N, CA, C and O atoms as CSV, one atom per row, in Angstrom:
chain,resi,resn,atom,element,x,y,z
A,1,MET,N,N,45.077,-4.134,-52.932
A,1,MET,CA,C,45.724,-5.248,-52.257
A,1,MET,C,C,44.643,-6.099,-51.585
A,1,MET,O,O,43.700,-5.568,-50.998
A,2,MET,N,N,44.788,-7.399,-51.675
A,2,MET,CA,C,43.803,-8.315,-51.121
A,2,MET,C,C,44.009,-8.459,-49.615
A,2,MET,O,O,45.143,-8.584,-49.151
A,3,GLU,N,N,42.914,-8.442,-48.850
A,3,GLU,CA,C,43.010,-8.692,-47.426
A,3,GLU,C,C,43.097,-10.190,-47.193
A,3,GLU,O,O,42.696,-10.980,-48.047
A,4,ASN,N,N,43.616,-10.579,-46.044
A,4,ASN,CA,C,43.736,-11.991,-45.719
A,4,ASN,C,C,42.348,-12.547,-45.455
A,4,ASN,O,O,41.638,-12.034,-44.590
A,5,ARG,N,N,41.947,-13.575,-46.174
A,5,ARG,CA,C,40.614,-14.145,-46.013
A,5,ARG,C,C,40.658,-15.648,-46.248
A,5,ARG,O,O,41.539,-16.167,-46.934
A,6,LEU,N,N,39.691,-16.324,-45.664
A,6,LEU,CA,C,39.572,-17.762,-45.894
A,6,LEU,C,C,39.029,-18.013,-47.283
A,6,LEU,O,O,38.337,-17.164,-47.846
A,7,HIS,N,N,39.331,-19.152,-47.831
A,7,HIS,CA,C,38.865,-19.506,-49.167
A,7,HIS,C,C,37.473,-20.134,-49.071
A,7,HIS,O,O,37.260,-21.262,-49.515
A,8,THR,N,N,36.531,-19.393,-48.488
A,8,THR,CA,C,35.176,-19.904,-48.324
A,8,THR,C,C,34.180,-19.132,-49.177
A,8,THR,O,O,33.059,-19.598,-49.380
A,9,GLN,N,N,34.555,-17.985,-49.673
A,9,GLN,CA,C,33.665,-17.210,-50.521
A,9,GLN,C,C,33.647,-17.855,-51.899
A,9,GLN,O,O,34.700,-18.008,-52.518
A,10,ARG,N,N,32.494,-18.229,-52.384
A,10,ARG,CA,C,32.400,-18.977,-53.623
A,10,ARG,C,C,32.296,-18.098,-54.861
A,10,ARG,O,O,32.525,-18.580,-55.971
A,11,VAL,N,N,31.953,-16.811,-54.700
A,11,VAL,CA,C,31.916,-15.872,-55.818
A,11,VAL,C,C,32.785,-14.683,-55.424
A,11,VAL,O,O,32.549,-14.043,-54.400
A,12,ILE,N,N,33.787,-14.395,-56.244
A,12,ILE,CA,C,34.725,-13.308,-55.942
A,12,ILE,C,C,34.764,-12.360,-57.125
A,12,ILE,O,O,34.955,-12.782,-58.266
A,13,GLU,N,N,34.581,-11.063,-56.843
A,13,GLU,CA,C,34.685,-10.040,-57.892
A,13,GLU,C,C,36.149,-9.645,-58.051
A,13,GLU,O,O,36.871,-9.459,-57.071
A,14,ILE,N,N,36.567,-9.523,-59.303
A,14,ILE,CA,C,37.959,-9.287,-59.652
A,14,ILE,C,C,38.097,-7.907,-60.294
A,14,ILE,O,O,37.333,-7.542,-61.188
A,15,GLY,N,N,39.087,-7.148,-59.818
A,15,GLY,CA,C,39.400,-5.853,-60.398
A,15,GLY,C,C,40.709,-5.912,-61.165
A,15,GLY,O,O,41.378,-6.946,-61.189
A,16,ASP,N,N,41.069,-4.807,-61.788
A,16,ASP,CA,C,42.309,-4.753,-62.563
A,16,ASP,C,C,43.533,-5.125,-61.734
A,16,ASP,O,O,44.492,-5.696,-62.253
A,17,GLU,N,N,43.493,-4.797,-60.440
A,17,GLU,CA,C,44.640,-5.081,-59.576
A,17,GLU,C,C,44.857,-6.590,-59.382
A,17,GLU,O,O,45.930,-7.005,-58.943
A,18,ASP,N,N,43.859,-7.402,-59.702
A,18,ASP,CA,C,43.947,-8.849,-59.533
A,18,ASP,C,C,44.345,-9.577,-60.817
A,18,ASP,O,O,44.476,-10.802,-60.817
A,19,LEU,N,N,44.536,-8.847,-61.894
A,19,LEU,CA,C,44.874,-9.456,-63.186
A,19,LEU,C,C,46.379,-9.470,-63.394
A,19,LEU,O,O,47.044,-8.521,-62.981
A,20,PRO,N,N,46.949,-10.492,-64.011
A,20,PRO,CA,C,46.280,-11.695,-64.493
A,20,PRO,C,C,45.775,-12.516,-63.304
A,20,PRO,O,O,46.430,-12.601,-62.265
A,21,LEU,N,N,44.613,-13.108,-63.480
A,21,LEU,CA,C,43.933,-13.838,-62.419
A,21,LEU,C,C,44.517,-15.218,-62.239
A,21,LEU,O,O,44.763,-15.945,-63.202
A,22,HIS,N,N,44.733,-15.563,-60.988
A,22,HIS,CA,C,45.090,-16.946,-60.654
A,22,HIS,C,C,44.392,-17.325,-59.353
A,22,HIS,O,O,44.080,-16.470,-58.523
A,23,CYS,N,N,44.159,-18.601,-59.198
A,23,CYS,CA,C,43.521,-19.143,-57.998
A,23,CYS,C,C,44.471,-20.153,-57.395
A,23,CYS,O,O,45.069,-20.950,-58.118
A,24,PRO,N,N,44.618,-20.135,-56.094
A,24,PRO,CA,C,44.115,-19.200,-55.116
A,24,PRO,C,C,44.745,-17.814,-55.269
A,24,PRO,O,O,45.851,-17.672,-55.790
A,25,LEU,N,N,44.016,-16.799,-54.803
A,25,LEU,CA,C,44.506,-15.423,-54.852
A,25,LEU,C,C,45.518,-15.182,-53.741
A,25,LEU,O,O,45.474,-15.848,-52.707
A,26,PRO,N,N,46.434,-14.230,-53.947
A,26,PRO,CA,C,47.355,-13.862,-52.871
A,26,PRO,C,C,46.554,-13.342,-51.681
A,26,PRO,O,O,45.510,-12.716,-51.858
A,27,GLY,N,N,47.032,-13.596,-50.497
A,27,GLY,CA,C,46.375,-13.109,-49.305
A,27,GLY,C,C,45.319,-14.031,-48.752
A,27,GLY,O,O,44.767,-13.755,-47.686
A,28,GLU,N,N,45.018,-15.114,-49.436
A,28,GLU,CA,C,44.053,-16.062,-48.903
A,28,GLU,C,C,44.742,-16.940,-47.870
A,28,GLU,O,O,45.887,-17.353,-48.056
A,29,SER,N,N,44.039,-17.219,-46.788
A,29,SER,CA,C,44.612,-18.040,-45.721
A,29,SER,C,C,45.002,-19.423,-46.232
A,29,SER,O,O,45.981,-20.007,-45.766
A,30,LEU,N,N,44.257,-19.935,-47.167
A,30,LEU,CA,C,44.534,-21.261,-47.713
A,30,LEU,C,C,45.152,-21.149,-49.095
A,30,LEU,O,O,44.731,-21.831,-50.029
A,31,TRP,N,N,46.154,-20.284,-49.221
A,31,TRP,CA,C,46.775,-20.029,-50.520
A,31,TRP,C,C,47.389,-21.280,-51.109
A,31,TRP,O,O,47.604,-21.343,-52.320
A,32,ASN,N,N,47.676,-22.273,-50.292
A,32,ASN,CA,C,48.260,-23.517,-50.810
A,32,ASN,C,C,47.245,-24.648,-50.829
A,32,ASN,O,O,47.626,-25.816,-50.759
A,33,ALA,N,N,45.949,-24.322,-50.922
A,33,ALA,CA,C,44.896,-25.338,-50.917
A,33,ALA,C,C,44.934,-26.220,-52.160
A,33,ALA,O,O,44.553,-27.389,-52.105
A,34,HIS,N,N,45.392,-25.666,-53.279
A,34,HIS,CA,C,45.561,-26.434,-54.516
A,34,HIS,C,C,46.613,-25.728,-55.361
A,34,HIS,O,O,46.966,-24.584,-55.073
A,35,PRO,N,N,47.118,-26.386,-56.396
A,35,PRO,CA,C,48.135,-25.743,-57.228
A,35,PRO,C,C,47.603,-24.431,-57.810
A,35,PRO,O,O,46.416,-24.309,-58.113
A,36,ARG,N,N,48.495,-23.459,-57.960
A,36,ARG,CA,C,48.097,-22.193,-58.567
A,36,ARG,C,C,47.771,-22.431,-60.036
A,36,ARG,O,O,48.546,-23.050,-60.765
A,37,VAL,N,N,46.629,-21.936,-60.452
A,37,VAL,CA,C,46.197,-22.062,-61.836
A,37,VAL,C,C,45.811,-20.665,-62.324
A,37,VAL,O,O,45.065,-19.953,-61.653
A,38,PHE,N,N,46.318,-20.281,-63.488
A,38,PHE,CA,C,45.962,-18.995,-64.084
A,38,PHE,C,C,44.659,-19.174,-64.863
A,38,PHE,O,O,44.484,-20.156,-65.585
A,39,LEU,N,N,43.751,-18.214,-64.706
A,39,LEU,CA,C,42.406,-18.318,-65.269
A,39,LEU,C,C,42.151,-17.170,-66.244
A,39,LEU,O,O,42.221,-16.006,-65.852
A,40,PRO,N,N,41.854,-17.483,-67.514
A,40,PRO,CA,C,41.611,-16.453,-68.535
A,40,PRO,C,C,40.195,-15.866,-68.416
A,40,PRO,O,O,39.276,-16.299,-69.110
A,41,ILE,N,N,40.038,-14.895,-67.545
A,41,ILE,CA,C,38.730,-14.316,-67.250
A,41,ILE,C,C,38.327,-13.204,-68.225
A,41,ILE,O,O,37.142,-12.897,-68.355
A,42,GLU,N,N,39.288,-12.611,-68.897
A,42,GLU,CA,C,39.025,-11.394,-69.672
A,42,GLU,C,C,38.024,-11.578,-70.817
A,42,GLU,O,O,37.256,-10.655,-71.091
A,43,ASP,N,N,38.001,-12.701,-71.478
A,43,ASP,CA,C,37.130,-12.870,-72.650
A,43,ASP,C,C,35.644,-12.945,-72.301
A,43,ASP,O,O,34.820,-12.314,-72.963
A,44,LYS,N,N,35.301,-13.704,-71.275
A,44,LYS,CA,C,33.886,-13.917,-70.954
A,44,LYS,C,C,33.418,-13.132,-69.734
A,44,LYS,O,O,32.216,-12.992,-69.510
A,45,GLY,N,N,34.368,-12.614,-68.938
A,45,GLY,CA,C,33.994,-11.816,-67.776
A,45,GLY,C,C,33.769,-12.624,-66.510
A,45,GLY,O,O,33.601,-12.050,-65.434
A,46,GLU,N,N,33.763,-13.945,-66.619
A,46,GLU,CA,C,33.689,-14.796,-65.448
A,46,GLU,C,C,34.264,-16.163,-65.789
A,46,GLU,O,O,34.303,-16.575,-66.949
A,47,ILE,N,N,34.711,-16.856,-64.742
A,47,ILE,CA,C,35.318,-18.170,-64.937
A,47,ILE,C,C,35.301,-18.941,-63.622
A,47,ILE,O,O,35.404,-18.356,-62.544
A,48,LEU,N,N,35.172,-20.248,-63.724
A,48,LEU,CA,C,35.236,-21.130,-62.559
A,48,LEU,C,C,36.630,-21.713,-62.413
A,48,LEU,O,O,37.266,-22.081,-63.400
A,49,CYS,N,N,37.097,-21.794,-61.183
A,49,CYS,CA,C,38.358,-22.490,-60.930
A,49,CYS,C,C,38.100,-23.983,-61.057
A,49,CYS,O,O,37.182,-24.498,-60.418
A,50,PRO,N,N,38.882,-24.693,-61.863
A,50,PRO,CA,C,38.651,-26.136,-62.045
A,50,PRO,C,C,38.997,-26.959,-60.811
A,50,PRO,O,O,38.569,-28.109,-60.701
A,51,TYR,N,N,39.764,-26.392,-59.879
A,51,TYR,CA,C,40.143,-27.141,-58.679
A,51,TYR,C,C,39.135,-26.989,-57.545
A,51,TYR,O,O,38.722,-27.984,-56.949
A,52,CYS,N,N,38.734,-25.749,-57.239
A,52,CYS,CA,C,37.902,-25.528,-56.052
A,52,CYS,C,C,36.485,-25.054,-56.387
A,52,CYS,O,O,35.638,-24.986,-55.497
A,53,GLY,N,N,36.216,-24.727,-57.647
A,53,GLY,CA,C,34.878,-24.318,-58.040
A,53,GLY,C,C,34.515,-22.889,-57.737
A,53,GLY,O,O,33.366,-22.495,-57.938
A,54,THR,N,N,35.456,-22.097,-57.258
A,54,THR,CA,C,35.184,-20.691,-56.993
A,54,THR,C,C,34.861,-19.986,-58.305
A,54,THR,O,O,35.558,-20.167,-59.304
A,55,LEU,N,N,33.801,-19.182,-58.297
A,55,LEU,CA,C,33.427,-18.400,-59.465
A,55,LEU,C,C,34.039,-17.016,-59.327
A,55,LEU,O,O,33.821,-16.327,-58.331
A,56,TYR,N,N,34.802,-16.618,-60.326
A,56,TYR,CA,C,35.403,-15.285,-60.375
A,56,TYR,C,C,34.656,-14.478,-61.421
A,56,TYR,O,O,34.407,-14.961,-62.526
A,57,ARG,N,N,34.292,-13.229,-61.067
A,57,ARG,CA,C,33.621,-12.316,-61.987
A,57,ARG,C,C,34.386,-11.006,-62.043
A,57,ARG,O,O,34.846,-10.501,-61.019
A,58,LEU,N,N,34.518,-10.460,-63.240
A,58,LEU,CA,C,35.137,-9.147,-63.374
A,58,LEU,C,C,34.191,-8.075,-62.866
A,58,LEU,O,O,32.991,-8.115,-63.135
A,59,LYS,N,N,34.739,-7.113,-62.128
A,59,LYS,CA,C,33.969,-5.936,-61.734
A,59,LYS,C,C,33.666,-5.133,-62.995
A,59,LYS,O,O,34.422,-5.208,-63.963
A,60,PRO,N,N,32.585,-4.373,-63.003
A,60,PRO,CA,C,32.279,-3.549,-64.181
A,60,PRO,C,C,33.466,-2.652,-64.554
A,60,PRO,O,O,34.001,-1.931,-63.712
A,61,GLY,N,N,33.860,-2.709,-65.814
A,61,GLY,CA,C,34.976,-1.905,-66.318
A,61,GLY,C,C,36.344,-2.534,-66.144
A,61,GLY,O,O,37.312,-2.050,-66.730
A,62,ALA,N,N,36.460,-3.589,-65.365
A,62,ALA,CA,C,37.764,-4.226,-65.139
A,62,ALA,C,C,38.160,-5.046,-66.351
A,62,ALA,O,O,37.305,-5.619,-67.026
A,63,GLY,N,N,39.440,-5.103,-66.624
A,63,GLY,CA,C,39.965,-5.933,-67.702
A,63,GLY,C,C,39.822,-5.327,-69.087
A,63,GLY,O,O,40.168,-5.978,-70.073
A,64,GLN,N,N,39.329,-4.116,-69.192
A,64,GLN,CA,C,39.109,-3.500,-70.508
A,64,GLN,C,C,40.401,-3.373,-71.318
A,64,GLN,O,O,40.401,-3.615,-72.525
A,65,ALA,N,N,41.476,-3.002,-70.675
A,65,ALA,CA,C,42.759,-2.813,-71.381
A,65,ALA,C,C,43.326,-4.133,-71.882
A,65,ALA,O,O,44.122,-4.139,-72.820
A,66,ARG,N,N,42.939,-5.237,-71.287
A,66,ARG,CA,C,43.492,-6.539,-71.648
A,66,ARG,C,C,42.637,-7.289,-72.662
A,66,ARG,O,O,43.086,-8.280,-73.237
A,67,ARG,N,N,41.419,-6.830,-72.885
A,67,ARG,CA,C,40.534,-7.536,-73.810
A,67,ARG,C,C,40.942,-7.293,-75.252
A,67,ARG,O,O,41.440,-6.222,-75.596
A,68,HIS,N,N,40.729,-8.284,-76.078
A,68,HIS,CA,C,41.089,-8.192,-77.514
A,68,HIS,C,C,39.945,-7.638,-78.311
A,68,HIS,O,O,40.056,-7.488,-79.527
């Protein structure tokens, strides 16, 4: 479960519990900072949010069950 945090961290590691990934993440203080957008992180292991520029990276081993 995500702790309540400000949307100031520019690189966020993502685990299986955060998939499917969307930005902003639940539990962020500024959860309504921009429209929720789902981000396909599984193929490349990292992705930038097109709205806020936050870089999301998969933790080692995360997303394995969802990869093609």
